[in-house]
N, C-alpha and C positions, 0 to 999 in steps of 0.2 A: 682447762680451767681458767686460763688467763688470756684475754684477748688483746694482744699488743697491736693488732691491726685496727682497733677501734680509734676513730678520729674524734678527739675531744676538742671542742671549740674553746680556745683559750684567749682569743682577742677580746679586749675589753674586760678582763678579769683581774687586772693588776698584775698580769704575768709579765715580768721583765723581759723574758725571752721574746715575747710577741709584741708587747705594747711599747717597748723602747726601740723598736727597729728604726723608725724615722729619726728619732732624736739622736741616736748614736751612730747611725750609718748614713743618714741622708736619703735612704731609699723610702720614697713616699708612696709607691705603688700599693694599692690595697691588697694585692695578692702576693706581696713579698713573703719569702720563706726564710725563717730564722734558722741558721745553722751555726750559731756562734757560741753563746754561753753554755756551760756544761749543765744542762737542765733537760731532762727527758720529757717527752710528751705522753708518757704512759701513766695510767692510774696507779696509785700506790697499792701495796698488798692489802687484801681485804682485812687482815688482822689490824692494820694501822687504822683503817677507816672505822672499824668496830671500836677500837680503843678511844678514838676521838669522839665518836658518837656517845660512848659511855660518859666521857667527860662533859660533853654538851648537855646530855640528858640530865645529868646530876644538877645542873643549873647554878652551881656555886663555883666561882672561879677565883678563889683567893690565892695567896702565896703558896708556892710549891716548897715542900720540905722533904728531907731525907733522900739523898741520892743513892742509897744503898742498893735498892733493887735495880735501879738503872745501871749502876756500875757492874753489878753482878750479871745483868743481861749482856753487857759488852764482853766481860771476861768469858762467859759461856760461849758467846758467838765466836770469839777469837780462838778458843780451844777447839770448838766444833769444826770451824771452817778452815783454820790455818794451823792447828796443832801448836798454838802459841799459848803458853801458860803465864798469866799475869795475875796480880792480886787486886781486888777491888780498891784497896787502900792506896794503890799507886795512881789512881785515876783522878784527874781534875777536870770537871766539866767546864767548857768555855762556850761562848756564843759563836761557835763555828771554828773551823781550823785556822782561818786567816787571823782572826782576833787572838787565837791561842798563840800563833807565831809572834804577833806583836807583843803580847804579854811576856812571852819567853825572852824576846830580845831585851825588854826592860828589866827582866829578872837576872840575866846572865851577862849583860854587856853594858857599855857606856856609850854616850854620844861620841861619834867619831870613830868607833871601832868598826872593823871590817867584817862583813858577812859573805862567805863564799856561796856563790850560786853557779849552777851548771847549766848555762844557756845553750840552746833555746830552752827556756823553762817557764813554768807557770808564771804569768805576768804579775800576779798579786804578790809574789815574792819581792819583786823589785819595788813595788809600790809601798809595801809595809816597811821595808828596810829604810827607804828614803824618808818616809813619813816619821820614822822614829829617830831620825838624825844619825843613822849609821851609814856606812859606805859599802857599796857593792864591789865585791872582788869576783870578777867573772873568770870561770874556768871552763871555757867553751868545750862542749862535747865534740867528739870526732865520730864520723860515720864510718862503720866498718861492717862489711857483709850485711848491709841493709838494716843495721840497727845502730843505736848510739853506744859509745863507750866513753869512759872517763879517762882523760890524760892526766894521771896523778903526778907524773914527773913534772909536767909543765906547771901544775898547780903548786907543787913544792917550791918551785923557783920564784913564784909570785908571793908567797906568804911573807908577812911582816909581823913585827911584834904587836901590831894593832889587830891582827886577825884573830877573832875570838869564837866565831860560830860558823857552822856549815848548814845550809839549807839543802836537804836531799829529798828529791821527789821519788818515792819508791812504791809502786811503779811510776815510770816517768810520764809526765805530761808536759809537752804535747806528743812526744815520740812514741809513747806506748810501750817503751822497753821494760821488760821484766828483768831486773838485775839478778845476776847469778850470785850464789853464796860467795864465790871467790871474789867477785867485784866488790861486794859489800864488805867483806873482811879486809880487803886492801884499803878501802876508804876508812874503815874503823881504825886500822893500824896507823894511818896518817893522822887521824884525829888524836889518838893517844900520844903519838910521838910529839905532836906540836901543841898539845894541851888545848884542844878545840872541843867545844860543845857541838854535838851532832843532833840536829833536828830532823827527824825522819817523818815526812808527810806521807802517810800511807792511806789517804782517803780513797784511792781507787783500787785498793787491794782486793776487793771482792769482785771486781769487774774484769776477770781474766777470761780471755777468749780462746776457743779451741782447746788445745792441749796445754796451753801455758799455765804455769803455776806461780803463785806469789811466795817469795821468801821474806818473811819479816826481818827487819834489820836486827832485832834482838835475838832471833833464832840463829841467824848467820854468824853474828859476832857478839855472843854473850859477854865477852871480855870488855865491851864498851859500855856496859849497863850503867856504870856510875857517871857517865857523861853523855847519856842518851835520853832524849825526850822524843817519844813517838806520838804521832797524832792519828787518831782514827775517828770515823764518823759513819753514821747510817745514811747521811743525807745524799751523797752521790749514789750509793748502792740502790737505794729505794726511792729515789726522786723526791726527797724531802728537804730540798735546799732552803725552802721558806721557814723551816723549823729553827734554823740558826742554832744548831747544837753540835758541838764537837767534844773531843776528849783529848787531853794531853796526858801521857802516861810516862812515868819514870819510877824506877825502883830506888833511886837515890833520895833519901829523906831530906837532905839539905836542898837539893834542886827543887823538890816538890814544895818545901817550905817557902823558898824564894818565889816560886811561881804563884803559889796560893796567896802570898802577901801582895803580889801585884794584882791578882784578881780581886782581892778584898779592897785594895786601895783605889781600884777603878770602879768600885760599886757594882761588880759583876758576880757577886757571890749569891745572888738570888736568880732563880732560873725560870724560864718560860714553861709553864705547866703543860701547855699544849705540845710544845716541841719535845719535852721530856717524855710525855706519854706516847707520842708518835714514834720516837726513835727506840724507846724500850720495846714497844710492841713489834716494831720491825725486826729487831734482833731476836725476839722470842718466837715470832710466827712467820718470818719471811723466807725461810729456806726454799720451800716449794716454788714460790714466786720467782726467786732469783734463779733457781735451777731451770725454770722455763724461759726466763729472760735471756740468759747467756747464749743459748743456741740461736735465738732470734737476732741478737746483736752480732753474733759471729757471721750469720748469713748476710746481714746488712753490710758488714765490713767487706765481705767478699764482693758484694754487688758494687759498692762504692769504688773499691780498688779497680775492678774490671772496667766499669763504665767511664770513670773519669780519665783513666789512662788511654782509653779508646777515643774519648771525646777530644782530648787535647794532646796530640802526638808530642811526645817528649816529656809529658807530665808523668809523675810517679808518686805513688803512695808509699810511705814507710809502713812496713809490715807491723801492725799493732799486735802486741801480746796482751794489751790491756786497754781499758777505757773505751768510750764510744765516740772518740774524737779523731777523725781521719786527718792525718798530717801529710799534706800533698805539696810536693816540690814542683814548681813550674819553670825552673831555670832551663830545662832542656827544650822548652818550646821555642826559644828564641825571642820571646816577648819580654818586655820590661815588667817589673812588678806593678807599675802603675797601669799598664795596659791590661794585665791580668785582672787587677782589682776592678777596673772599669767594666770589663766584660762580665765579671761575676755580679757586680752590683747593678749595672745599667741594663745589660742584655738579659741576664738570667734572673734578676731581681731577687738575689740571694744575699743574705748577710752572713758572711763567714768571718772568722777571726783572722785579722791580718797578722802575718808571721812576724813582722818587726816588733810587735808588742811583747814577744817572748824573748827579746834581747838578741845579742850577737848570734849570727848563724840562722836567723829566721827570715831574713828579708825576702827570699824568693818563695816562701811557703805560705799556704793558707791552711787554717784548721777548720774542718767541717764536722759539725755534730750530726751524726746519723741516727741518734736515738729518737726516732720518730716513726709513726706508722709507715709501713712499706709503701702505701699509696703516695704519701707526701714525699718520701725519699725518691720514688720513681719519677714524680713530677719534677723534683729538683734536678735529678740527673738528666732528664730530657731537656730541661732548660740549659744546662751546662753543655750538652751536646750541641744545641743550637748556637750557643755563645761562642764556641770555638770551631764552628763548621768550616770557616774559611781556611783553617789550618789543614783541613782534610781535602781541600779542593772544592769545597762547597760554596754556597753563595757568600 
């Protein structure tokens, strides 16, 4: 029913992923392949296109009102896909997850306060913390048995009276780790003990690969509900990033009141009608599309892991439980990060996300977006094979 092998020409369509390559990476080759930002090259579910067509055909595009059906679509989705029960009244729409995190910081902390981040972690965490005049408190992840784990004892030793908030990526980006209930409960206990607000970014929760399953933070640790703000969106799941719609969810009325006050003060209590229509339709009609997508992404993950490790002896991919963002460590190749970057950019003409932007622990890594038609992925992997051929005794 869904053709993920279809190549859709996106150059010259205001597609940041494709049209910003030269500006952001310096790669000017016309055949450059973007494997950086978390944006898939697949058409959205048919139900989304139909909903948007209905809006367009109506021909009147005034202000959007009443988020009730939208919030209900989210709550139904979470119940259906993750067995998570929330109330529509707990939901605050935001113009995306990142803006929601910024608004949350403004609602629950003060300039100069510290925000815990578990690096290497989604780079926008760092950007939004600094932009809001808060300070980053890094609690670097540790690799064990091919996945990331949190060193909470080391974090406890770093906490200060100015530590107020924890940014938690569940599942993790860029490592793709699906946190266990036990790991989530341990983090929740730390937050309760030290009076910290926990912000759980669960934007990738639907993109679970193979047999992996997502555990919502609220499910694992209901005891933290009064200090938990969870973030969800349809945008990563259904390739609707341009909709700029997300949701912050909390059962604590006072936390929600403070967050909604920041939304109102920022002039963000009016919503993009197209984005709301698209994301509501995705949650209501997207199950079959997602069920077809996940095996396709799982096969692409297997292909990326196998080919890149063969292309560059000593390179290794972290085994992803989730996301479509391959996290590849090149430290075992004997090459410097600068040499690796040059090979990928100049020889392979591929724009991958540099690991250092994800903070401490990321310097020897690159992140590769493999959510693209298989023919484009095969072309990219062939170029990487050529870029590292000398490591295999080639030219």
